[in-house]
N, C-alpha and C positions, 0 to 999 in steps of 0.2 A: 209400302216403302219404309226403309229404315229411318228412324227418327229418334230424337231425344227431347225430353221434357225436364224442366227444373221447377221445384216447388219449395216453399218455406211455410212453416206453421205460423199462425197469426202472432204468436208471442216471440217469434224469431229464434226459438230454442232448438228447432230441428230442421235440417236441410235434407231434401230428397232429390236425387238426380237419377233419372231412369232412361233406359234406351231399349228400343226394339231393334235389334241388329240382324234380324233373320236374313234379309236380302243380301246384305254385304258379307255376312259370314258364308252364306251359300256361294257367293261369287268367289271369295277367297279360297274356300275348300276346293272348288272346281278348278281354279287357276293353278293350285299347287297339287291337284290330284291326290289329296290327303285322305287317308283312311279315317274311319270314324273317331278313334281315340285321339289320333294326332290332330284331326280336324276340330275336335272339341277343345283341345288345348289351345289351338290357334284362335278359334272363335272366342273363347273366354278372354284371351289376352288382348285381342283386338277390341272387344267390348270394354274391358278394363281400362285400356289406354284412352278410349273416348271419354269414359266417365272421369278418369283422373285429369283429363285436360280441363274439365270444368271445376275441378277441385284445386288444382295447382297453378294454372296459367292465368295471366291477366291481359295479354295482348294478342290480337288476332293473328299475328305472325309467329307467335311462340309455338313450340312443339314439345310434346312429352313422349319419351321412349321408354317402354318397359322391356327389360330383358330378363327372362326367367331361365336359369341354368341349373338343372338338376343332374343327378347321376343315373337317370333312367335312359331307356333306348330312344327317346325323342331327340336327344342331342340339343336341347334348348329351343326356346321360342322367343320371338321378338316382335314388337308392334310399335308403330310410331303414329301419333295422332295430334290433331290441333283443334282449336276452337272453331275452325271453318267446317268442321264435320267430316273431314277426310281422315282416313286411316289406311295404313298398309302394314304388312307383316308376313312372316314366314316361319317355318319350323325347320330344324336341322334335318330331321328324318320324317318326311311326310308319310312314309309307309309304316311307321311305328303303330302297332295296334296290340291290344291285350284283351283277354276274355273279360266279359262283364263281371263286375263285383258281385258279391253274394246278394246285394240288395237290388240287382238288376241295372245298376248305373254304370256308365262308362268309367273305366279306371284311369282317369286323368292323372291322379296322384302317382299311380304306378308307372305310367309312361313317362312322366316328367322326372320322377324320382325325388325323394325328400331331401337328399343330401346336396345342398347347393345354396344359391342365393337369388334374390330378386333385386334387380338394379333399376333405378328410375333416374332418367336424365331429363332435365329441363333445358331446352335450347332457346335462347332469347335473341333470335335473329331480327335485325342485323346488328344488334348491340349486345355487348356483354359476352362473357364466356359461358359455355354450358356448365351446368351444375349437376353433379351425379351423387346419389346416395344409394347405399346398398345395405340390405339386412338379410339374415339367414331365412331360408324357406321355412314355412310353418308345416306344410303338408304336401306341396306340389299341386294342390287342387286349384290354384290360381286365385280364386276369390279369397280364401283364407290368407293367402300370401300377400295380396294387395291390402287387405285389412291390417295384417301384421306390419306391413311397411308404413301405413298411415299412422298406426299407433306408436311404433318405435322410432321412426325417423321424423315424422311430422307432428307427433303428439296430438293426433286427432282421433277421437274415439269414433269408430265407424263400423257399421254392419255392411258387408259387401256380399251381394248375390250375383253370381254369373252362371250362365248355363247355355248349353247347346243340345238340342234334342234331335236325334236322327230317326228317320223312318226309312227302312229299306236302303240303308247306307247313304241317304240323302238328307241334307239339313232341312228339318221341318220348322223348328222354332229356335230362336237365339235371342238373348237379351241380358240385361243386367240392371241392378239397382244399387245405389250407394245411399245409405242413410247415415247422417252425421249429427251427433249431439253437439251443439254449440256450447261454449264455456259457461254461459249463464242459464243453461237448461235446468229445469226443476227436477229433483229426484223422482217425483211421481211420473213425470213425462218419460223418463228413461225406463221405468218399470213397464209402463204401457207400451212403449216402443218395442221392448224386448218381447213382450207377449204377442204383439202384432206380427213381428218378424217370424216368430216361431209358428204362429197360426197360418201365416201366408204360405210357407213351404218353399218349394223349388220355384225359381223364377220362370222356368219354361212351363211348369204347370199353370202358374198364374197367367201367363200370356196366352195359353191355350184355352183358358176358361173366360178370358175377358181382354179388354184393351189395355194398353200401357197406362193410360190415365186411370183406369179402374184399379190396376195393380198399385199405383202410387197411393190412391185413397185407401186401399186395403192395408198397406203397410203403415200409413199414418192415420188409421181409424181413430176417431175420438180426439184428434189433435188440431182440427180446423186448418187443414192444409190449403194454402193458396198457391195456384199455379203461376209461376213467374214468366213463363214463355208465352207470349201472346199467340205465337204460331209455333208449331213443332219445328225443331231444328233438323233439317234433312241430313242424313249420314250416308257416306258411300265409301267403298274401297277404292282408293285412288292413289296411283303411284306417280312419282315425279321423274321417272326415267324418260329418256328421249334418244333419238338417233344420235344427237351430238354427244350425249354422255356415254352412249355405247361405244362410239368411236374413240372417245377420250380414254376409255378403260383399256383399249389396246395399246395405249402409249406406255403402259407399264411393262409390256413385252419388249424385248430387245429388237433392234432393227433386223437382226438375223432371224429371230423367231417370227417376226411379221412377214419377212420375205418367204419363209418356209410355208406360212399359211397360204400365201398366194400360189406358190408353186404346187403344193401338195393338195390343197382343197379348193383352189380357185376363189378364195375369199375367207371370211370368218363368220361364224355364227356366235352371237352373244345371247345370253339368257339373263334377264334381270332377276336377282334372287329375291327381291321384294315382291314382285307380282307375277313372275314366270313368263313375261313377254319375251319372245324370241325375235331377234333382228339379224338380218344378213348384211354383212358389211362387204361392199364391192372392193375389188383390188385397187382401183384408183383412189378410193377414200383411204384405204390402208396406207398407200404410198404417200399420201399427203402428210402423214405423221412424220415422215423422214425430213420434211422441209422445215421443221421447227427445231431450233437449237435446244439441246438438252445436256444435262450433266449426269453421268452415272458413276457408281462406285467402280474404281479401277480394279478392285479385287474380285467382287462378286457380281457386278453389273446391275445392282439395284438402282432404280431411277431415283435421283435426288432432286432434280430440278428440270422444269421445262419453261422455256422463255415465254410461251404463250399461255401458260397455265399457272396453277398455284404451286408454291414451294412444298415439296413432299416432306422435306426434313429441314431442320434449322442448322445454321452454322455452329460447328462445335459438338453437335449431337453425335451419337455413335450409330453407325450403320448396323444392320442385322449381323454383319460378319465381324463387327468390332472395330472397323476402321473409323477414324474421326472424319466427319463430314466437312468438306471445304467447298463453298459455293462461290460463283463468280460475283464480282463487285457490281 
């Protein structure tokens, strides 16, 4: 079962957060029918988001979202995670795949592309506005980019290891480790930590030769690591989509477009981009949308407001066509 552990050295100088995400990454790759290189990018980002949730968040309802946008054929990857152990995500092009690198590893950096950015958003529901920060990609390999984000945006010195190992085009092992040096850490501890991380190697190799707990002790060898989690925190790929949200998404289509769906197709199929779940919306449900008052742009038909839902735009903003938005009182 996918799970996460947290540890701290006895002197408080080093923090270790580690996750075995094999099951949930296998689930995500299957849901999106992703090829190995695209699946590895997705799995690394899902794992990275789960680890970052324990670095950046403080409330059980907070969420952290990682968006990696490079210039490669993947078309970007995004993952959303919380302290409750749930994560969801998707890639722009799940069929993106490249030949193995010269060292026999999946070319995640090539499929992501180095030219772009990593954007991290912290959402503090139900209070406060989301906070987003972005830095340039280091390599597109995801782990180096997450470490670069922590160093440049958060001023936290971190070693980040993320990996997904495939056998016969199926996920065999996946996981990640974040090791962070706290501000009062001793220089000798940093030297030992760097040597340990180098000796440990790839995280998927470590997880195949031992347990997650053993990997944490390997990385923190000689540093008296104390495990803070009394019980492992379970992790899962979990989406917040629903039949109600799928129907609400059809509200963005015009009444004429929705009528055409009923006449031509006998209903509508929706697909959640986060988890790949398909839902069939019956004609009566689609027609129910016509009973809710709404305001649309008189020029381009873009939905501005629905009486039973959230305001799509604010008074005085510009529509995508350039017209000034005017909402009912």
